[in-house]
C-alpha positions as a Markdown table, in Angstrom:
| # | Residue | x | y | z |
|---|---|---|---|---|
| 1 | Unk | 0.0 | 0.0 | 0.0 |
| 2 | Unk | 1.5 | 3.4 | -1.0 |
| 3 | Unk | 2.2 | 6.1 | 1.6 |
| 4 | Unk | -0.2 | 9.0 | 1.0 |
| 5 | Unk | 2.5 | 11.6 | 2.0 |
| 6 | Unk | 5.0 | 10.0 | -0.4 |
| 7 | Unk | 2.5 | 9.9 | -3.2 |
| 8 | Unk | 1.7 | 13.5 | -2.7 |
| 9 | Unk | 5.5 | 14.3 | -2.8 |
| 10 | Unk | 5.9 | 12.4 | -6.0 |
| 11 | Unk | 3.0 | 14.2 | -7.6 |
| 12 | Unk | 4.4 | 17.6 | -6.5 |
| 13 | Unk | 7.8 | 16.7 | -8.0 |
| 14 | Unk | 6.2 | 15.6 | -11.3 |
| 15 | Unk | 4.2 | 18.9 | -11.5 |
| 16 | Unk | 7.4 | 20.8 | -10.8 |
| 17 | Unk | 9.0 | 19.0 | -13.7 |
| 18 | Unk | 6.2 | 20.0 | -16.0 |
| 19 | Unk | 6.9 | 23.7 | -15.6 |
| 20 | Unk | 10.2 | 23.1 | -17.3 |
| 21 | Unk | 8.5 | 21.6 | -20.3 |
| 22 | Unk | 9.0 | 17.9 | -19.4 |
| 23 | Unk | 6.9 | 15.1 | -18.1 |
| 24 | Unk | 7.8 | 12.5 | -15.5 |
| 25 | Unk | 9.2 | 9.4 | -17.4 |
| 26 | Unk | 12.0 | 8.0 | -15.1 |
| 27 | Unk | 11.1 | 6.1 | -11.9 |
| 28 | Unk | 11.2 | 8.5 | -9.0 |
| 29 | Unk | 12.0 | 7.2 | -5.5 |
| 30 | Unk | 15.4 | 8.1 | -4.3 |
| 31 | Unk | 15.9 | 9.9 | -1.0 |
| 32 | Unk | 18.7 | 12.1 | 0.4 |
| 33 | Unk | 20.9 | 9.2 | 1.6 |
| 34 | Unk | 20.4 | 7.3 | -1.7 |
| 35 | Unk | 22.0 | 10.2 | -3.6 |
| 36 | Unk | 24.7 | 10.6 | -1.0 |
| 37 | Unk | 25.6 | 6.9 | -1.3 |
| 38 | Unk | 25.6 | 7.2 | -5.1 |
| 39 | Unk | 28.0 | 10.2 | -5.0 |
| 40 | Unk | 30.3 | 8.6 | -2.5 |
| 41 | Unk | 30.6 | 5.4 | -4.6 |
| 42 | Unk | 31.0 | 7.4 | -7.8 |
| 43 | Unk | 33.9 | 9.4 | -6.3 |
| 44 | Unk | 35.1 | 6.2 | -4.4 |
| 45 | Unk | 36.3 | 6.6 | -0.9 |
| 46 | Unk | 39.3 | 4.4 | -1.8 |
| 47 | Unk | 40.1 | 6.4 | -5.0 |
| 48 | Unk | 43.6 | 7.4 | -3.7 |
| 49 | Unk | 44.7 | 3.8 | -3.8 |
| 50 | Unk | 45.1 | 3.8 | -7.6 |
| 51 | Unk | 47.3 | 6.9 | -8.0 |
| 52 | Unk | 48.6 | 7.7 | -4.5 |
| 53 | Unk | 52.3 | 6.8 | -5.2 |
| 54 | Unk | 52.4 | 9.2 | -8.2 |
| 55 | Unk | 50.7 | 11.9 | -6.1 |
| 56 | Unk | 53.1 | 11.4 | -3.2 |
| 57 | Unk | 56.1 | 11.9 | -5.5 |
| 58 | Unk | 54.7 | 14.9 | -7.3 |
| 59 | Unk | 53.8 | 16.6 | -4.0 |
| 60 | Unk | 57.2 | 15.9 | -2.5 |
| 61 | Unk | 55.7 | 13.7 | 0.2 |
| 62 | Unk | 52.7 | 16.0 | 1.0 |
| 63 | Unk | 49.9 | 14.0 | -0.7 |
| 64 | Unk | 47.5 | 14.8 | 2.2 |
| 65 | Unk | 47.9 | 18.5 | 1.7 |
| 66 | Unk | 47.4 | 18.1 | -2.0 |
| 67 | Unk | 44.0 | 16.5 | -1.4 |
| 68 | Unk | 43.0 | 19.2 | 1.0 |
| 69 | Unk | 44.0 | 21.9 | -1.6 |
| 70 | Unk | 42.1 | 20.0 | -4.3 |
| 71 | Unk | 39.0 | 19.8 | -2.2 |
| 72 | Unk | 39.0 | 23.5 | -1.5 |
| 73 | Unk | 39.5 | 24.2 | -5.2 |
| 74 | Unk | 36.6 | 22.0 | -6.4 |
| 75 | Unk | 34.3 | 23.1 | -3.6 |
| 76 | Unk | 33.5 | 26.4 | -5.3 |
| 77 | Unk | 32.2 | 24.5 | -8.4 |
| 78 | Unk | 30.3 | 22.2 | -6.1 |
| 79 | Unk | 28.5 | 25.3 | -4.6 |
| 80 | Unk | 27.5 | 26.3 | -8.2 |
| 81 | Unk | 26.0 | 22.9 | -8.6 |
| 82 | Unk | 24.0 | 23.4 | -5.4 |
| 83 | Unk | 22.7 | 26.7 | -6.6 |
| 84 | Unk | 21.6 | 25.4 | -9.9 |
| 85 | Unk | 20.1 | 22.1 | -8.7 |
| 86 | Unk | 17.9 | 24.1 | -6.3 |
| 87 | Unk | 16.7 | 26.4 | -9.1 |
| 88 | Unk | 16.4 | 23.8 | -11.8 |
| 89 | Unk | 15.6 | 20.3 | -10.3 |
| 90 | Unk | 15.9 | 18.4 | -13.7 |
| 91 | Unk | 18.1 | 15.7 | -15.1 |
| 92 | Unk | 21.0 | 16.6 | -17.4 |
| 93 | Unk | 23.5 | 18.1 | -14.9 |
| 94 | Unk | 25.6 | 20.9 | -16.4 |
| 95 | Unk | 23.9 | 20.6 | -19.8 |
| 96 | Unk | 20.5 | 21.5 | -18.2 |
| 97 | Unk | 21.9 | 24.2 | -15.9 |
| 98 | Unk | 23.8 | 26.1 | -18.5 |
| 99 | Unk | 21.0 | 25.9 | -21.1 |
| 100 | Unk | 18.6 | 27.4 | -18.5 |
| 101 | Unk | 21.2 | 29.8 | -17.0 |
| 102 | Unk | 22.5 | 31.2 | -20.2 |
| 103 | Unk | 20.7 | 29.8 | -23.3 |
| 104 | Unk | 20.0 | 26.5 | -25.0 |
| 105 | Unk | 22.9 | 26.7 | -27.5 |
| 106 | Unk | 25.6 | 27.4 | -24.9 |
| 107 | Unk | 23.9 | 24.7 | -22.8 |
| 108 | Unk | 24.4 | 22.2 | -25.7 |
| 109 | Unk | 28.1 | 23.0 | -25.8 |
| 110 | Unk | 28.5 | 22.5 | -22.1 |
| 111 | Unk | 26.7 | 19.2 | -22.3 |
| 112 | Unk | 28.9 | 18.2 | -25.3 |
| 113 | Unk | 32.0 | 18.9 | -23.3 |
| 114 | Unk | 30.9 | 17.1 | -20.2 |
| 115 | Unk | 29.9 | 14.2 | -22.5 |
| 116 | Unk | 33.6 | 13.8 | -23.2 |
| 117 | Unk | 34.1 | 13.2 | -19.5 |
| 118 | Unk | 31.1 | 10.9 | -19.1 |
| 119 | Unk | 31.9 | 8.8 | -22.1 |
| 120 | Unk | 35.6 | 8.4 | -21.3 |
| 121 | Unk | 35.5 | 8.0 | -17.5 |
| 122 | Unk | 34.1 | 4.4 | -17.7 |
| 123 | Unk | 36.7 | 3.4 | -20.2 |
| 124 | Unk | 39.5 | 4.8 | -18.0 |
| 125 | Unk | 38.1 | 2.8 | -15.0 |
| 126 | Unk | 37.9 | -0.4 | -17.1 |
| 127 | Unk | 41.6 | -0.1 | -18.0 |
| 128 | Unk | 42.5 | 0.3 | -14.3 |
| 129 | Unk | 40.4 | -2.7 | -13.3 |
| 130 | Unk | 41.9 | -4.9 | -16.1 |
| 131 | Unk | 45.4 | -3.9 | -15.0 |
| 132 | Unk | 44.6 | -4.9 | -11.4 |
| 133 | Unk | 42.9 | -8.1 | -12.5 |
| 134 | Unk | 46.0 | -9.3 | -14.4 |
| 135 | Unk | 48.1 | -8.4 | -11.3 |
| 136 | Unk | 45.8 | -10.4 | -9.1 |
| 137 | Unk | 45.6 | -13.3 | -11.5 |
| 138 | Unk | 48.8 | -13.4 | -13.6 |
| 139 | Unk | 48.4 | -14.7 | -17.1 |
| 140 | Unk | 44.6 | -14.0 | -17.3 |
| 141 | Unk | 43.5 | -12.2 | -20.5 |
| 142 | Unk | 43.5 | -8.5 | -20.0 |
| 143 | Unk | 40.6 | -7.9 | -22.4 |
| 144 | Unk | 38.5 | -10.5 | -20.7 |
| 145 | Unk | 38.3 | -8.4 | -17.5 |
| 146 | Unk | 37.1 | -5.5 | -19.6 |
| 147 | Unk | 34.4 | -7.4 | -21.5 |
| 148 | Unk | 33.0 | -9.1 | -18.3 |
| 149 | Unk | 32.7 | -5.9 | -16.4 |
| 150 | Unk | 31.2 | -4.0 | -19.4 |
| 151 | Unk | 28.5 | -6.6 | -19.8 |
| 152 | Unk | 27.6 | -6.7 | -16.1 |
| 153 | Unk | 27.5 | -2.9 | -15.6 |
| 154 | Unk | 25.5 | -2.3 | -18.7 |
| 155 | Unk | 22.9 | -5.0 | -17.7 |
| 156 | Unk | 22.5 | -3.5 | -14.3 |
| 157 | Unk | 22.1 | 0.0 | -15.6 |
| 158 | Unk | 19.3 | -1.1 | -17.9 |
| 159 | Unk | 17.6 | -2.7 | -15.0 |
| 160 | Unk | 17.7 | 0.6 | -13.1 |
| 161 | Unk | 18.4 | 2.4 | -9.9 |
| 162 | Unk | 16.4 | 0.0 | -7.7 |
| 163 | Unk | 18.8 | -2.8 | -8.6 |
| 164 | Unk | 22.0 | -0.7 | -8.3 |
| 165 | Unk | 20.9 | 0.6 | -4.9 |
| 166 | Unk | 21.3 | -2.8 | -3.2 |
| 167 | Unk | 24.7 | -3.5 | -4.8 |
| 168 | Unk | 25.9 | 0.0 | -3.9 |
| 169 | Unk | 25.1 | -0.5 | -0.2 |
| 170 | Unk | 27.0 | -3.8 | 0.0 |
| 171 | Unk | 30.1 | -2.4 | -1.8 |
| 172 | Unk | 30.0 | 0.8 | 0.4 |
| 173 | Unk | 30.1 | -1.3 | 3.6 |
| 174 | Unk | 33.1 | -3.3 | 2.1 |
| 175 | Unk | 34.9 | -0.1 | 1.3 |
| 176 | Unk | 34.4 | 1.4 | 4.8 |
| 177 | Unk | 35.7 | -1.8 | 6.4 |
| 178 | Unk | 38.7 | -1.7 | 4.1 |
| 179 | Unk | 39.4 | 2.0 | 5.1 |
| 180 | Unk | 39.1 | 1.1 | 8.8 |
| 181 | Unk | 41.4 | -1.9 | 8.4 |
| 182 | Unk | 44.1 | 0.1 | 6.6 |
| 183 | Unk | 44.1 | 2.9 | 9.1 |
| 184 | Unk | 44.2 | 0.4 | 12.0 |
| 185 | Unk | 47.0 | -1.7 | 10.6 |
| 186 | Unk | 48.9 | 1.3 | 9.4 |
| 187 | Unk | 48.6 | 3.0 | 12.8 |
| 188 | Unk | 49.8 | -0.2 | 14.5 |
| 189 | Unk | 52.8 | -0.4 | 12.1 |
| 190 | Unk | 53.8 | 3.2 | 12.7 |
| 191 | Unk | 53.5 | 3.0 | 16.5 |
| 192 | Unk | 55.5 | -0.2 | 16.4 |
| 193 | Unk | 58.5 | 1.7 | 14.9 |
| 194 | Unk | 57.8 | 1.0 | 11.2 |
| 195 | Unk | 57.8 | 3.7 | 8.5 |
| 196 | Unk | 58.2 | 7.2 | 10.0 |
| 197 | Unk | 58.1 | 5.6 | 13.4 |
| 198 | Unk | 55.9 | 8.4 | 14.8 |
| 199 | Unk | 53.0 | 10.7 | 13.8 |
| 200 | Unk | 54.2 | 14.0 | 12.4 |
| 201 | Unk | 53.0 | 16.9 | 10.2 |
| 202 | Unk | 55.1 | 16.0 | 7.1 |
| 203 | Unk | 52.2 | 14.8 | 5.0 |
| 204 | Unk | 50.4 | 18.1 | 5.7 |
| 205 | Unk | 53.1 | 20.7 | 5.6 |
| 206 | Unk | 56.8 | 21.0 | 4.8 |
| 207 | Unk | 58.1 | 24.6 | 5.0 |
| 208 | Unk | 59.7 | 26.0 | 1.8 |
| 209 | Unk | 58.2 | 23.3 | -0.5 |
| 210 | Unk | 54.8 | 24.7 | -1.2 |
| 211 | Unk | 54.6 | 27.0 | -4.3 |
| 212 | Unk | 52.3 | 27.7 | -7.3 |
| 213 | Unk | 53.3 | 24.5 | -9.1 |
| 214 | Unk | 52.4 | 22.5 | -6.0 |
| 215 | Unk | 48.9 | 24.2 | -5.8 |
| 216 | Unk | 48.3 | 23.5 | -9.5 |
| 217 | Unk | 49.1 | 19.9 | -9.0 |
| 218 | Unk | 46.6 | 19.7 | -6.2 |
| 219 | Unk | 43.8 | 21.2 | -8.3 |
| 220 | Unk | 44.6 | 18.8 | -11.1 |
| 221 | Unk | 44.3 | 15.9 | -8.8 |
| 222 | Unk | 41.0 | 17.2 | -7.5 |
| 223 | Unk | 39.6 | 17.4 | -11.0 |
| 224 | Unk | 40.1 | 13.6 | -11.4 |
| 225 | Unk | 39.7 | 12.2 | -7.8 |
| 226 | Unk | 36.7 | 14.4 | -6.9 |
| 227 | Unk | 34.9 | 13.9 | -10.2 |
| 228 | Unk | 31.6 | 12.3 | -9.5 |
| 229 | Unk | 30.0 | 14.8 | -7.2 |
| 230 | Unk | 28.5 | 16.4 | -10.4 |
| 231 | Unk | 27.0 | 13.0 | -11.4 |
| 232 | Unk | 24.6 | 13.3 | -8.4 |
| 233 | Unk | 22.7 | 16.1 | -10.3 |
| 234 | Unk | 21.9 | 13.7 | -13.1 |
| 235 | Unk | 19.5 | 11.9 | -10.7 |
| 236 | Unk | 17.2 | 14.9 | -10.2 |
| 237 | Unk | 14.2 | 13.3 | -11.9 |
| 238 | Unk | 14.6 | 10.1 | -9.9 |
| 239 | Unk | 14.9 | 11.8 | -6.6 |
| 240 | Unk | 12.2 | 13.0 | -4.2 |
| 241 | Unk | 12.4 | 16.7 | -3.4 |
| 242 | Unk | 15.4 | 17.2 | -5.8 |
| 243 | Unk | 15.5 | 20.9 | -5.2 |
| 244 | Unk | 16.7 | 20.2 | -1.7 |
| 245 | Unk | 18.2 | 16.7 | -1.8 |
| 246 | Unk | 20.5 | 17.0 | -4.8 |
| 247 | Unk | 22.4 | 20.0 | -3.4 |
| 248 | Unk | 22.5 | 18.5 | 0.1 |
| 249 | Unk | 23.7 | 15.2 | -1.3 |
| 250 | Unk | 26.5 | 16.9 | -3.2 |
| 251 | Unk | 27.9 | 18.6 | -0.1 |
| 252 | Unk | 27.5 | 15.6 | 2.3 |
| 253 | Unk | 29.1 | 13.3 | -0.2 |
| 254 | Unk | 32.1 | 15.6 | -0.7 |
| 255 | Unk | 32.4 | 16.0 | 3.1 |
| 256 | Unk | 32.6 | 12.2 | 3.5 |
| 257 | Unk | 35.1 | 11.8 | 0.7 |
| 258 | Unk | 37.6 | 14.4 | 1.9 |
| 259 | Unk | 37.6 | 13.0 | 5.4 |
| 260 | Unk | 38.3 | 9.5 | 4.0 |
| 261 | Unk | 41.0 | 10.8 | 1.6 |
| 262 | Unk | 42.8 | 12.8 | 4.3 |
| 263 | Unk | 42.8 | 9.9 | 6.9 |
| 264 | Unk | 44.0 | 7.3 | 4.4 |
| 265 | Unk | 46.7 | 9.4 | 2.7 |
| 266 | Unk | 48.1 | 10.6 | 6.0 |
| 267 | Unk | 48.6 | 7.1 | 7.3 |
| 268 | Unk | 50.0 | 5.9 | 3.9 |
| 269 | Unk | 52.5 | 8.7 | 3.9 |
| 270 | Unk | 53.9 | 7.8 | 7.3 |
| 271 | Unk | 54.0 | 4.1 | 6.4 |
| 272 | Unk | 56.2 | 4.8 | 3.4 |
| 273 | Unk | 58.0 | 8.1 | 4.0 |
| 274 | Unk | 60.8 | 7.2 | 1.6 |
| 275 | Unk | 59.0 | 8.3 | -1.6 |
| 276 | Unk | 62.2 | 9.9 | -3.0 |
| 277 | Unk | 63.8 | 6.5 | -3.5 |
| 278 | Unk | 60.9 | 4.7 | -5.2 |
| 279 | Unk | 61.3 | 3.3 | -8.7 |
| 280 | Unk | 58.6 | 4.1 | -11.3 |
| 281 | Unk | 57.1 | 0.6 | -10.9 |
| 282 | Unk | 57.0 | 1.0 | -7.1 |
| 283 | Unk | 55.3 | 4.5 | -7.4 |
| 284 | Unk | 52.6 | 3.1 | -9.7 |
| 285 | Unk | 51.7 | 0.4 | -7.1 |
| 286 | Unk | 52.9 | 2.1 | -3.9 |
| 287 | Unk | 49.6 | 1.8 | -2.1 |
| 288 | Unk | 49.5 | -1.9 | -2.5 |
| 289 | Unk | 53.1 | -2.3 | -1.4 |
| 290 | Unk | 52.2 | -0.3 | 1.7 |
| 291 | Unk | 49.4 | -2.8 | 2.3 |
| 292 | Unk | 51.9 | -5.6 | 2.0 |
| 293 | Unk | 54.2 | -3.9 | 4.6 |
| 294 | Unk | 51.5 | -3.5 | 7.2 |
| 295 | Unk | 49.4 | -6.7 | 6.6 |
| 296 | Unk | 51.4 | -9.1 | 4.4 |
| 297 | Unk | 50.5 | -10.6 | 1.1 |
| 298 | Unk | 47.0 | -11.6 | 2.3 |
| 299 | Unk | 46.0 | -8.0 | 3.1 |
| 300 | Unk | 47.6 | -6.8 | -0.2 |
| 301 | Unk | 45.5 | -9.3 | -2.2 |
| 302 | Unk | 42.4 | -8.4 | -0.3 |
| 303 | Unk | 42.8 | -4.7 | -1.0 |
| 304 | Unk | 43.4 | -5.5 | -4.7 |
| 305 | Unk | 40.1 | -7.5 | -4.8 |
| 306 | Unk | 38.3 | -4.7 | -3.0 |
| 307 | Unk | 39.6 | -2.1 | -5.5 |
| 308 | Unk | 38.6 | -4.3 | -8.4 |
| 309 | Unk | 35.1 | -4.7 | -7.1 |
| 310 | Unk | 34.7 | -1.0 | -5.9 |
| 311 | Unk | 36.0 | 0.5 | -9.2 |
| 312 | Unk | 34.8 | -2.3 | -11.5 |
| 313 | Unk | 31.3 | -2.4 | -10.2 |
| 314 | Unk | 30.2 | 0.5 | -8.0 |
| 315 | Unk | 32.3 | 3.3 | -9.5 |
| 316 | Unk | 31.8 | 2.3 | -13.2 |
| 317 | Unk | 28.2 | 1.4 | -12.7 |
| 318 | Unk | 27.4 | 4.9 | -11.3 |
| 319 | Unk | 29.6 | 6.6 | -14.0 |
| 320 | Unk | 27.7 | 4.8 | -16.8 |
| 321 | Unk | 24.4 | 5.7 | -15.0 |
| 322 | Unk | 25.3 | 9.4 | -15.0 |
| 323 | Unk | 26.3 | 9.3 | -18.7 |
| 324 | Unk | 23.1 | 7.6 | -19.8 |
| 325 | Unk | 21.0 | 10.2 | -17.9 |
| 326 | Unk | 22.9 | 13.0 | -19.7 |
| 327 | Unk | 22.3 | 11.4 | -23.1 |
| 328 | Unk | 18.6 | 11.0 | -22.1 |
| 329 | Unk | 18.3 | 14.7 | -21.3 |
| 330 | Unk | 19.9 | 15.7 | -24.5 |
| 331 | Unk | 18.0 | 13.1 | -26.5 |
| 332 | Unk | 14.6 | 14.2 | -25.3 |
| 333 | Unk | 15.5 | 17.8 | -26.3 |
| 334 | Unk | 16.5 | 16.3 | -29.7 |
| 335 | Unk | 19.8 | 18.1 | -29.7 |
| 336 | Unk | 21.3 | 14.7 | -30.3 |
| 337 | Unk | 19.5 | 11.8 | -32.0 |
| 338 | Unk | 16.1 | 11.4 | -30.3 |
| 339 | Unk | 16.6 | 7.7 | -29.7 |
| 340 | Unk | 18.7 | 8.5 | -26.7 |
| 341 | Unk | 15.6 | 10.0 | -25.1 |
| 342 | Unk | 13.9 | 6.6 | -25.2 |
| 343 | Unk | 12.8 | 5.1 | -21.9 |
| 344 | Unk | 12.5 | 1.3 | -21.3 |
| 345 | Unk | 8.8 | 0.5 | -20.9 |
| 346 | Unk | 9.3 | -1.9 | -18.0 |
| 347 | Unk | 12.3 | -0.6 | -16.1 |
| 348 | Unk | 11.8 | 3.1 | -16.8 |
| 349 | Unk | 15.4 | 3.7 | -17.6 |
| 350 | Unk | 17.2 | 5.3 | -20.6 |
| 351 | Unk | 18.3 | 1.9 | -22.0 |
| 352 | Unk | 19.6 | 3.2 | -25.3 |
| 353 | Unk | 22.0 | 5.5 | -23.6 |
| 354 | Unk | 23.1 | 2.7 | -21.2 |
| 355 | Unk | 23.9 | 0.4 | -24.1 |
| 356 | Unk | 25.7 | 3.1 | -26.1 |
| 357 | Unk | 27.9 | 4.1 | -23.1 |
| 358 | Unk | 28.8 | 0.5 | -22.5 |
| 359 | Unk | 29.8 | 0.0 | -26.2 |
| 360 | Unk | 31.9 | 3.2 | -26.3 |
| 361 | Unk | 33.6 | 2.3 | -23.0 |
| 362 | Unk | 34.5 | -1.1 | -24.4 |
| 363 | Unk | 36.0 | 0.3 | -27.6 |
| 364 | Unk | 37.9 | 3.1 | -26.0 |
| 365 | Unk | 39.4 | 0.9 | -23.2 |
| 366 | Unk | 40.8 | -1.4 | -25.9 |
| 367 | Unk | 42.4 | 1.3 | -28.1 |
| 368 | Unk | 43.6 | 4.1 | -25.8 |
| 369 | Unk | 46.1 | 4.1 | -22.9 |
| 370 | Unk | 45.3 | 5.1 | -19.3 |
| 371 | Unk | 47.3 | 8.4 | -19.7 |
| 372 | Unk | 45.3 | 9.4 | -22.8 |
| 373 | Unk | 42.0 | 8.7 | -21.2 |
| 374 | Unk | 42.8 | 10.5 | -18.0 |
| 375 | Unk | 43.8 | 13.7 | -19.8 |
| 376 | Unk | 40.7 | 13.8 | -21.9 |
| 377 | Unk | 38.5 | 13.3 | -18.9 |
| 378 | Unk | 40.1 | 16.3 | -17.2 |
| 379 | Unk | 39.6 | 18.6 | -20.3 |
| 380 | Unk | 35.9 | 17.9 | -20.7 |
| 381 | Unk | 35.1 | 18.2 | -17.0 |
| 382 | Unk | 37.0 | 21.4 | -16.4 |
| 383 | Unk | 35.7 | 23.1 | -19.5 |
| 384 | Unk | 32.1 | 22.4 | -18.6 |
| 385 | Unk | 32.7 | 23.4 | -14.9 |
| 386 | Unk | 33.9 | 26.8 | -16.0 |
| 387 | Unk | 30.8 | 27.3 | -18.1 |
| 388 | Unk | 28.6 | 26.2 | -15.1 |
| 389 | Unk | 30.2 | 28.7 | -12.8 |
| 390 | Unk | 29.7 | 31.5 | -15.3 |
| 391 | Unk | 26.0 | 30.4 | -15.7 |
| 392 | Unk | 25.5 | 30.9 | -12.0 |
| 393 | Unk | 26.9 | 34.4 | -12.2 |
| 394 | Unk | 24.9 | 35.2 | -15.4 |
| 395 | Unk | 21.6 | 33.8 | -14.3 |
| 396 | Unk | 21.3 | 34.9 | -10.7 |
| 397 | Unk | 23.4 | 38.1 | -10.6 |
| 398 | Unk | 22.8 | 39.5 | -14.1 |
| 399 | Unk | 19.4 | 38.2 | -15.3 |
| 400 | Unk | 17.6 | 37.9 | -12.0 |
| 401 | Unk | 19.5 | 40.9 | -10.4 |
| 402 | Unk | 20.0 | 39.1 | -7.1 |
| 403 | Unk | 22.5 | 41.6 | -5.8 |
| 404 | Unk | 20.9 | 43.3 | -2.8 |
| 405 | Unk | 22.8 | 41.7 | 0.0 |
| 406 | Unk | 26.4 | 40.8 | 0.8 |
| 407 | Unk | 25.3 | 37.1 | 0.7 |
| 408 | Unk | 24.1 | 37.5 | -2.8 |
| 409 | Unk | 27.5 | 38.9 | -3.9 |
| 410 | Unk | 29.3 | 36.1 | -2.2 |
| 411 | Unk | 27.0 | 33.4 | -3.6 |
| 412 | Unk | 26.6 | 34.7 | -7.2 |
| 413 | Unk | 29.8 | 36.6 | -7.8 |
| 414 | Unk | 32.7 | 35.7 | -5.5 |
| 415 | Unk | 32.2 | 31.9 | -5.4 |
| 416 | Unk | 31.5 | 31.3 | -9.1 |
| 417 | Unk | 34.3 | 33.6 | -10.2 |
| 418 | Unk | 36.8 | 31.9 | -7.8 |
| 419 | Unk | 35.7 | 28.6 | -9.4 |
| 420 | Unk | 36.4 | 30.1 | -12.9 |
| 421 | Unk | 39.8 | 31.5 | -12.0 |
| 422 | Unk | 41.0 | 28.3 | -10.3 |
| 423 | Unk | 39.9 | 26.0 | -13.1 |
| 424 | Unk | 41.2 | 28.4 | -15.7 |
| 425 | Unk | 44.6 | 28.2 | -14.1 |
| 426 | Unk | 44.5 | 24.4 | -14.2 |
| 427 | Unk | 43.8 | 24.7 | -18.0 |
| 428 | Unk | 47.2 | 26.3 | -18.5 |
| 429 | Unk | 48.9 | 23.1 | -17.5 |
| 430 | Unk | 47.5 | 20.8 | -20.2 |
| 431 | Unk | 49.9 | 19.5 | -22.9 |
| 432 | Unk | 49.6 | 20.2 | -26.6 |
| 433 | Unk | 47.9 | 16.9 | -27.5 |
| 434 | Unk | 45.2 | 17.5 | -24.9 |
| 435 | Unk | 44.5 | 21.0 | -26.2 |
| 436 | Unk | 44.3 | 19.6 | -29.8 |
| 437 | Unk | 41.9 | 16.8 | -28.9 |
| 438 | Unk | 39.8 | 18.9 | -26.6 |
| 439 | Unk | 39.5 | 21.8 | -29.0 |
| 440 | Unk | 38.7 | 19.4 | -31.8 |
| 441 | Unk | 35.9 | 17.9 | -29.7 |
| 442 | Unk | 34.6 | 21.4 | -29.0 |
| 443 | Unk | 34.6 | 22.4 | -32.7 |
| 444 | Unk | 32.7 | 19.2 | -33.6 |
| 445 | Unk | 30.1 | 20.1 | -31.0 |
| 446 | Unk | 29.9 | 23.7 | -32.2 |
| 447 | Unk | 29.2 | 22.5 | -35.8 |
| 448 | Unk | 26.5 | 20.0 | -34.6 |
| 449 | Unk | 24.9 | 22.7 | -32.5 |
| 450 | Unk | 24.8 | 25.2 | -35.4 |
| 451 | Unk | 23.3 | 22.6 | -37.8 |
| 452 | Unk | 20.7 | 21.2 | -35.3 |
| 453 | Unk | 19.5 | 24.7 | -34.4 |
| 454 | Unk | 19.5 | 26.0 | -38.0 |
| 455 | Unk | 22.1 | 28.6 | -37.3 |
| 456 | Unk | 21.3 | 29.0 | -33.6 |
| 457 | Unk | 17.8 | 30.1 | -34.4 |
| 458 | Unk | 15.8 | 27.1 | -33.1 |
| 459 | Unk | 15.6 | 25.9 | -29.5 |
| 460 | Unk | 14.4 | 22.6 | -28.0 |
| 461 | Unk | 10.6 | 22.1 | -27.8 |
| 462 | Unk | 10.7 | 22.3 | -24.0 |
| 463 | Unk | 11.9 | 25.9 | -24.2 |
| 464 | Unk | 9.1 | 27.2 | -26.4 |
| 465 | Unk | 6.7 | 29.5 | -24.5 |
| 466 | Unk | 8.7 | 29.0 | -21.3 |
| 467 | Unk | 10.6 | 31.6 | -19.2 |
| 468 | Unk | 12.9 | 29.1 | -17.5 |
């Protein structure tokens, strides 16, 4: 028997959606803690495990400080997501927010750019999982790991949120236990005279070593390790009271993530303080070597398995889910082929987008390297984040003239422009190949937008006769 209060809430959410020119098609039923769990698993509380050794060397032994700096940097963009999710509780993430905040054509470009991120992220993660899989089971076919995980995640995404929710909770509990075990064993190792032999502030601060290059490195890491908070906003049309719960979910998930990142990297840095003497091979697998030091081969293999499961299922599953929702939002607006706006009649999921993302991830993971994929993810995400921050300023401060109080100036001028400046600074650090590929992707999107809109004259059907 349905709960009358819940039914009333669902009805109100559906009517709220109609004022933006859309009808309720996806199955709505997620609460605040559902979206928090989704965000935490998308960002992965054990994300530092995969790249910590490289971060530790690049940061001169201050990886914990790097994550703190990265969190502060990305936080301004997270605040922009909160503002927009409250004003526009619809699926599509940055695509929907920029098209409403500036105009539909600029919105398409932002969606096209973030699509680069959403299509490539699953492929990047599949490559990582396959690498760990062959490390865990020497001699196993690398490509087989990719194929098996692609098929599983695509199937679950077609089945829908209700199925992923149960899997997510189990994996989250496993990740939490892994974090607790690592901190406990690491602490025991340090207090027993291993590693640094004591707790100190070296992972947090070393006088004379922090400069502009250090800060840029921290922000770049944030762009990769904190990516996923934005994916929460793609669930707006499947969440109860999205105007409240999406923004809150983003901030809570980010808070949980930074606490876990800081605690783990601090202990890891003290377990292996000799980062300057590492070989390239050791740096790439430093986290797992640390696990071996504090818990033997058994603990190292357990952590490898947990990483394969956490990244290969929970992380990739949620990444593909976000990508399919973005394609759904753009498809129903017919700015990309309308077939992407199709919803499965039984499961009420954007099944065409789910299959497409799975196929793209499979192909890209087999033809591109991890370095290539990681760079392209950063370009698409940062470019769209810059556009989102500007949209907040343009919509609230310029168009709606919300500038009466100091709070308005902080929310709609200071925070979004800090986000733009910080992300713009990171953009200066990309290599020539990244610029070439990123700009080429932008130009393709610009041409598609011009053709689909007949010279930027037509707008999606949902925008006709609407003020928002």
